[in-house]
Structures are given as structure tokens and as C-alpha cells.
N, C-alpha and C positions, 0 to 999 in steps of 0.2 A: 582762336585769334581775336584779339581785342579790336573793336571797331574804332578806327582812327578818328571819325567824327565824334564819337562818344568821348574820347580823350580830349579833343578840342573843346567840346561842350563843358566838360568838367573844369578845365582850366579857365574857361571864360566865366563860369559861375563863381569860382573861387576868387579870381582876380577882380571882376567887376561887380560881383554880388555882395562883396564885403562879408564873406562867409566866416563868421567868428563863433559858430555854434558847433562844437566838436562832433556831436552825434549826427548832425546834418552832413558834415564833411565826411565822416566815417561811412555813412550810407552811400554817398556819392562815389567814394573810392571803391567800396565793395561792389557796387553796381557796375562800375566801369572796368575794374580790373579783377583778376583772379586772386582776390584777397580773402583770407579766412578771418583774420583779426587785425586790429590796429591799436596802437598805444601812443599817446602823446604825453610827454613829460617835460615840464620846465622846473628847474631846481637851482638852488644856489648853495655853494659850499658853506658848511657851518662847522663848529667845533666838534659836533657829533657825527660828521660825515656830510650828509646832504639834507637840506631843508626843501621839501617839496612845495613848490609854489602852485603848480597846476598839474593834475593827473587825470587823464580821461582815457578809457580803453573799452574794448568790447569783449574782454576775456571772461567777464562774469565774476561774481563775488567769491565763488569757491576757489577759483584759480588764484585770485588776489590774496585770499586768506592763507592758502597753502604756501604761496611765495613768501609771505611775511612770517608765518608760524615756523617754517623750516629755516628761516634766516638766509634764504637763497640770494637776497640782495647783496650779501657779503661776498659771494663768490661769482656774481654775475659779470662776466667779462664784457658782455654787450653794453651794459650800463657804463662800465668803466671806460671802454674805448670810445663810445659814441658821445658821451657827455663831455664836451670840451674838445672833442676831436674834430677833424675836418673830412676824413674819409668815411664813406659808407662802410658799415660793419656787417659782413656776411656771416650769418649765424653758424653755418657749417664750418667756416674757416676758424672762427673763434673757438668752436668746440674742439677742433683738432689742435689748435695752438695752446689752449689752456686745459689740459686734462683734469685739473682740479675742479673744473666747473661741471663735471659730468653729472653730479646729483641734480643740477638745474634742469638739464635736458631729460634726465630719467624721470623727474617729477612731471615734466610736460607730457612725456609719452604715457605716463601712468594714468593721466586724466584725459587722454585722447587728443592732446594738442599737438599741432605740427611743430617740428623742430627746424623747418626750412623757413628762412626769412631774412630780412635785412633791416638794419637800424640806420636812420639817416640823421647825422648831426645837423642842427639848425643854428644859424647865426643869431646871437642874442646880445643884449646890452651887457656892458661890463658887469662882472660878478654873477651873472646868470648863465645857465647852460640849458639846452633843450634838445630833444630828439623826437623823431617819429619812427616807431617800430612797425614793420609790416610782416605779417605771418601769412604763409601760403600753404594750401593743401596739395599743391602739385608734387609730383615725385622729384627727387633731387635733380635728375637730368632735365626734366621739364622746367623746373624752377630756375635752374642755371641759365637756360636759354631765354626764358621769359624775362628774368631779371635783367639780362644784358640788353634786351630789346626795349625795356620800359623804365630802366633806372632813371634816365633823365626826366621822364614824365613824372615818376614818383617824387623826385627831388624838387622839381619845379612846383608841383602841387603842394608839397609839404612846406616849402618856403613861403608860398603865397598865403597858405592857411595860417602859418605861424605869424606872418606879418600882420594879418587881420586880427589875430589874437592880441598881439602887442599894441596895435593901434586902438583896438577896442578898450583895452584895460587902461590906456593912457587918457581916455576921454573922461572929463569930470561928469559925474552922473551918467556914466556910459550907457547902461541898459535902457533907461527910460528915454533918453534923448536919441539914442541910435535907432530905436524902434520906430521913431517918427520921421527918420530921414531916408530919402530915396537914394539908391545908388545910381551911378551913371547909366547902367544898363536898364534899370527899372524906369528911369526917366525917359530913356530913348524908346523903350517899348510902349510906355504910356503916350508919349508924344505921337508916335506913328499910329497908335490905336485911336487917338483923338482925330487924326487925319483920315480915319475911316479904313485903315489897312487891316487886312485879315492876319491871323497868325502866320500863315504861309508867306504872305507878302512881307511881313515884318522880318521873318526869318531870312528871307532872300536879301532884303535890304541890309540887314546887319551881319549877314554871313554866318549865321548860327542855325541850329535846328529848331523846328517847331516846338519840340519838347523843352528846349531851353527857354524859348519865348514864354511858354506856359509857366515855367518855373518862376521867371522874373515877374510875370503878371500876378501870379499867386502871392508872391512876396509883397508886391505893391498893394494888393487888396487888403492883405493882413495889416500892413503898416497904416493904411488909411482907414482901417476899421469899416470896410464896406464888403458887400457880398457879390457885387457884379462889376464887370469891366466898365460899364457905362457910369456907374457910381464912382468908380476909381478915377476915371477921367474927369468927371465933374468936380470931385474933391480936389484933384491935382490942379485943375484950372482955377478953381475958387481961391486956393491958397498960393497961387503963382508958383507952383512947384515944377510946372512944365511950360514951355513956350507955346503960344497959340499960333497955329499955322493954317 
């Protein structure tokens, strides 16, 4: 059973933490849910099929090489249905519906990858398409029940993450400038820390867990290039990044 507070913490981090680092998002999703692997893809149609704009995953190099060397992308119904679609694509349903895609699932089983999962279409600007694919190691029956209970959580987290990716890429000089900017939650955590509140008190005030407070404080220290919370508060006050109370 997934901890409901852990789900809320994840959504809070993704929404207010400006999570635009795929591996960080993947780690949060895997820690919170019963997920084996994730794949995020953004692409646009081209004369040759699809031009990949962004691709991040946890499947490893060998699986990716196998996928391309055997030309499995040409028969992948999950890719075809999810990119540009609106409904979540259940892998098992796609397997039954398109028997010609069987080599794809056989290749996955050959290298020990689960064939249970779901692909979530993501809203994108005109001319682009995106998806987040989620693979689970649960049995078919367990996964069916788990997916029904958490599909809305999956979709919301995926949409928030994708929005962060789009916003990040739209910023001029995105990486350098973004790293120096505090998010709303980081500002709130620093502000209450400046007021002398403990992690537990800040968590209670903001309605989040202590673990999430620590996450935001760690991000703030990294962005401000300091090693302690006291230094982070001092830097934030010095540069007028937080209000003084």
C-alpha cells in the first residue's frame, strides 16, 4: 500500500519545487510508487517519422540499444497510441490489440523487463508530442488494481513534471539562471527557518512532511552555494530573496 502522505509530498515537490531534472523526478516516482522503470519522451513529427526532442529513461543502455537495433520502434503500439493521443495506454491491452507487436514484448521478457505498465500522453505545444511511460514489476492482477488506484496520481505528477520541463526550456539561459532562483516552497521554508522554526514546525505550518521540508532546504542551500541552513538564511536575507519577519 502506497503511503498517501508520500504521494502528497511528491506532488508538492513537483509542483512547487520546479522539478525539471528527469532523474530526480524518476527517483521520486520510484520511491513513492511501485515502479520499476520510467521513460519520458518528447518528439515532433518529421519526414522520417519522429524527431526526438527529449528522451530520458531508467531502462539502461543495453535495453535502449536492443530496442533500436531490432527496429522495435517501428512496431511499438504504445509509442503510436500515446504520442498524440489523449487516453492512457495500458501495455497489456495494447499487446492483445496488436499481435504484430509481440516481438517487442518478447524482447522485454528476454532481458528481464516487465511487460506490465502504462503510458501517459502529455499535453504539448503544437507540433510536439510527449509521453511518460511507467513500468511495474507487480503481477498482472496486482498491477491492474494498483494502476486503477493510482492512475490519477501518475497523470498529475507526469503533467506537473512535463510542465516544469517546458517552462525550463522556454527560459533564456535556462540552466544558469534557474539554478539561482528559489521556488515558492524554498522561499517559504527559508522564511520560516529565518523566524526560528524547526523542520517539524515548518512541516506543520505548510502542511507537508519533515522529509519534504528537508528536500526544499537542501535545494535552497545548493542554489545559494552554502553548506548550512544558517548561511542559507543569511544569503537569502542579504539578497532580499525572502521577507524578514
